[in-house]
N, C-alpha and C positions, 0 to 999 in steps of 0.2 A: 692314348685315350683322347677323346674329344674334349675340347675346352667347354667352359660353361656357355660361351657365346656361339660355339659351333653347333650346327644342326646337321642331322642326317640328310643326305641328298637322296630324294625319292624321284626316280625317273619313271616315265610312262612305259608300260609294257603293252604291246598290241599283238594280236594273233592274226595271221594271214593264212587262209585256207585255199589250196589250189587242187584242182583235179589232176590226177596223175595218170599216165599212160605207160605202164611198164611193159617191157617185152616179155615173152614167154619165160625166158630164163630168169629175168628179174622178178616176175610174178611168183615163180617157184621159190626163189630165195626169200621173198616177202612172206610167203606162206610158211616157210620154216621159222621165220622170226615170230609170226603170230602164234604158231604152235609151241615154240620153246618158251616164249614169254608167258603164255597161258599155263604151261606145265609147271614152270618155276613158281608162279603165283599160287597155284593149287597145292604144290608140294610144301611151300613155306607156310601156307595157311594150315595145312594138316599138321606140320611140325609144331606150330605155335599152340594149336588146340591140344595136342597130345602132351606137350611139355607142361602145360598148365594143369591139365587133369591128373597126370601121373606124378609129376614132381613138384607142382606148384611154382614153376619157374616161368617167368615171362621173357621170351626170347626177343631181343632187339633186332633191328634190321641189320646191324653190323655183325651180330652173331650168325645170322642167316647168310649174309654175303660171304663170310669166311668159309662156308661150306661149299660154295660154288666150284672152287678148283678141284675138290675131291669128287664132286659129282661128274665133272668132265673127265676125270681119270677112270671112273667106273665104267666097265665095258657095257653095262646096260643103259647108261645115259651119256656115253661119250659123244653123241650127236649134238650135245649142247655147245660143243666147241666150234660148230660150224657157223654160228651166228655171232652177232656183235655182243661182246661181253658186257658192255655198259647198258645195253637194252635189258639184259637179264637183271642187272643191279637196279635199274629203274623200276622193273616189275616188283621187286621186293620193296622198294621205296613207296610205291603206290599202295601196297598191302599195309605198310606201316601207317600211312596216312589214313587209310580206311579204319584201322584199329583205333587210332587216336581220335578220329572223328566220332566213332561209336561211343567211346567213353566220355567224350567232351560234350556232345550235344544229342546223344542217343538217337542217331539217325537209322540204325539198323546194323546188325552184325554182318561183317564181310561174308560174301557167298562164294562158293566155288564157281569157276568159269567153265563154260562148255564150248566145244568147237561148233556147236549148232546155234550159238548166240547170234543175234542179228548183226552184231558189229564186232569185228576183230581189230585189235590195235596193239601197237607197241611204241615205246618212246626211245628217242635217241638224244642224250644230253649234250653231246659234243660232236665236233668234226662234221658239221652239216654246212654245205656251201650252196649258193645259188648262182647260176650263170645267166645273166640277163640276155646275152647275145644268142645263146643257143636254146634258151628257155628250158633249162635242165637243172635239177637239184641233185647234188651229190649226197648219197647216203652210204655210210660205211658198210662194207661187205656186199653191197648191192650195186653200187656204181652210179652213173649219171642217169637219172630217171627223167623222162620228158614230162613236163607239166604245162597246163594251160594257164598262162599268167594274164590276169585281167587287171591287176594293179601292182605297182611297184612300191617299195619302201626303202627308207634309209635308216640304218642302224645295225646293231650287232645281233646275230641270231643266237639266242640263248639255248633253245632246244627245239626238237621237232617231234611230231607225232604222226605216224603213218597208220592209216585206218582203211578198212575195207567194209563198205556198207552191204546191207542185205541184197541190194540190187546188183552187186558185183562191181561197183565202181570203187576206184582207189582214190584216196585223198592224202595230201601232205599238209599238215598244219605247222606253221613256223611261229614260234614265240620270239618276238623281236624286241630288243631294248632300244627304244628310239633315241635315247640320250637326252631327251628334253625333260625338264622338271615339271611337276604338276603345278599349274598356275594357282595363285592365291584365290581364295573364294571371294566372289563379288559381294558388296554390301547388300544387306537384306532391306529391300524397299517394297512398299506396297504396290507401286506402279509397275515394277518389273517382276512381280510374283504371280503365280497362277496356281489355282487349286484343281485337282483332278479327281473326279469320281468315276471309278471303274464299274462297269455294268455289263449286262447281256444284251438288252435292246440296242444300246449304243456301246461300243467298246469303251470309250472314254468320253466324258463330258467335262469341258473346262469351265472355270469360273467366269470367263469372258463370254460365255454363251456358245462357244464352238463345240460341235458334236462330231466325233470321229466314229464312223461306221466300221464294223469288223467285216472282213471278207468271208468269215465262217467257212473255211475250206473243208473242214471235216463234214459239216452238215450238207454242203453241196455235193460232196462225193460219196456220201454214206451209202446210197443205193448201189452205186457202181462197186463199192467195196464189198457190199453184201453179195452181189452177183459173182464177183471174182472168188470170194471165199467159198461160196456154194459150189462153184465149179471145181475148186481145188479139193474140197472135201470128198468129192466123188472119185478122185484119182487114186490109184493103188499106192499105198505107202511104200516109199523107197524107190518108186519108178521115176524115170526121167520126165514123164508128163507131169507128175506131181511137183517136181522141182521147178519145171517151167511155169506152172500155175502159181506156185508160191513166189516166184521171182516177179511175176506180173503184179501180185499183191504188194510186194516190197517196193516196186517202182511207183505204184499209186500212192503208197504211204509217203514216199520220198517227195513226190510232187506236192502233197498236202503240206508237208513240213516246210518245203521251200516257199510256198505261197505265204504261210504263216510267218516264217522268219523274215521274208522281204517286207511284209506289212509292219511287223514290229520294229524293224530297224528304221524304216522311213518315218513312222509315227514318233518314235523316241527321239530321233535326230531332229525332227522339226520342232518338237517341244523344247529340247535343250537349246537349240539355235535361237529361238525367239524369246526365251525367258532367262532370268538370272536366279530365280528361286522357284523351286517346284515343291508343292505341298501334296502329300499323299496320305492315305489312310492305311493303317496296318491291318490288312485283311487276314482272316484265318482261312486261307484257301484250303488247307487240309481238312478243316472241319466242314467247310461248305461242300467238299467233294463227297461227304457221307450222304448227302441228299441224292438218291439215285435218279430223281427226276431232272436234276440240273447238272449232274456230274459231267455228262458228255459236253454240254455247252460250256461249262466252266473250264474244262480241260482244253476245249477248242480255242477259248479266248486266250489262254496262257498268260494270265495276269502276273504270275510270279516272274516269268522270264522278262516280261515288259518292264517290271520294276527293277530287275537286275540290270537291264540295258540302260535305264535312266540313271542308275547309280554310277555305273562305271563311265558312262559318257559324260556325266556331270563332273567327275573328277578330271577328265581330260580338258574340260572347258571352264573350270572354276565356278560351276553353278552349284548353288546350295540345294540340298534335298532335305526337306523337313517332313516328319511323319507324326501323325496324331494317333492316339490309342484307338483300338477297335471298339471301345465302349464310349468314346466321345460322341456326343449327339451331333448328327449331321443331317440325315434325311428328314427327320420329323420336326426339326427346330426351324423356326422362322429366322431367316438371316437378317431381317430388318429390326424386329423387336425382341427376339430371343424366346418367344413363346413356343412351347413344345406341344404338338398335336399328337398326344399319345394314342389316339384311336385311328390314326391314319393307316389304312390297309395298303398292302403292296401293290394292289391293282390300280390305285389312284396315282396317275402320273402327273396330274395337275391338282393343286389344292389351294384354298384360300385361308389365310390366317384369321382365326376367330377374334383375335385381339386388335390387329392393326388393319385388317381387311386387305392385305397385300396378296396378289395372285402370284403363285409360285409354280415354276416348272420343277418337278421333284428333283431331277438330276442336277440342273443348274444350281438350285438352292443348296443341294448337298455339297457340290464343288465349292460354292462360295463359303459355306460354313467350314469346310476343311481348310480352306485358305486362311480364314480369320482365326480359327482356333490355333493353327500352326504358328501364325504370326504372333499371336498373343503369348505363346509359350516362350518366344524369344524376343519379347518386346523391348528388353533392355538393349538389344543390338539394333533395333530399328530406329532410324533417325527421325521419327515423328511421334507425335502423341497419339497413343492408342486409347480407345474407350476403356473405362473401368469395368471391372467384372461385377456381376450381380447374380445371385442365385435364381434358379428357375423354380417356379411353384409346382409345375406339373411333374408327374412321375414318368418313368419310362415303361412303355408297354412290354411286358415279358412274354406276351403271347400265351398266357395261361400256365407257363412253366413255374415251378417252384424255384425261388431265387435263394441261393445260399447267402449266409450272413456276410461272407467275404465279398461276394460279387455285389450284394446290395449296398455295402459300405462303399465299394469302389464307384458304383453308379451315383450314390449320393454325393460323394466327394467330387466326382466329375461334374455333376450338375451345379454344385455350389461354387466351383472355382474356375471352370473353363468355358462358361457360356457368355457370349457377348451381350452387352446391354443394348 
């Protein structure tokens, strides 16, 4: 047992993804792994559903893993013994995680996998090695697979995931335990803090006035995608020409994803590198996606993935990440005097405060308010005197919607306790 003074050692885990170039024989073995892992996942999902409906029993992953040896002895499924046994066990573990995630946060019931899915993958929990001299990765049952190494790492390989994209490319993702502990969080100070307002006109606007433009890769390639999809729709189903046309669409989608991912990584790394505290707004992205006029642009911006990158990169660097509530006033509140302009339409990108006559850039003002409200919530940890709170007299414009008593009380509480004076 750990003593009272001892703490659990938390090390940093990083994932490294490399493009793989298997031979024809290795590609055939990888294809068997994809198929077997998918079959075991679907078989166990069916077993869990039937066991619960018929007998009211919830099968654990250990119960399902005990059935694997019998399945390998069965003449109808003896081909399961041709692949790595631990990959099949990992497939059951992934199913168990999906089940627990569904009952914990209600993200959606696990679905059956298809061989026609755009991405095929399987995991290897042990016995994966990398040879830096020959640029090859050893995979059990497959052998040494050539990979394109663009960066090296130091640490112990915890697991590997082999995947095949819709474009036909193979990738190997290695989860590495770097052995370094997570650094302590930096002190929260106003000078080293930044507020971020995420939007569509500009991807992100910082409280220091910096504006980051989004490349909008989907918008720029939308017409080309439409043309490729129209060509593919005219091909005969099941023909080679249709498969070739669909592959061109997959390659175009992959390029769009690569441009977006490159932009998000560079923007998040720059923000984490230049600041010690990052203040964000808890956006309801899923709710915003219900607006069919903005859904494509919001999806193209990928705010959720950007916030995810900020959070895990902040842990690596000891940077604080503070979030304010989605109902906290930001855009319509004057960052200088706290007056709320409840009649401010979304089309006005610049506005003047009626109380203190301060001219505001809407996005910069929102980023400043996000920073101040976040710092106020943790003012006991800030080594400086922050201004006292005072209620705001103006109400929040609900856009003509009926406001429930619960949401109305939340708004009133927010206005009365979280607005800067």
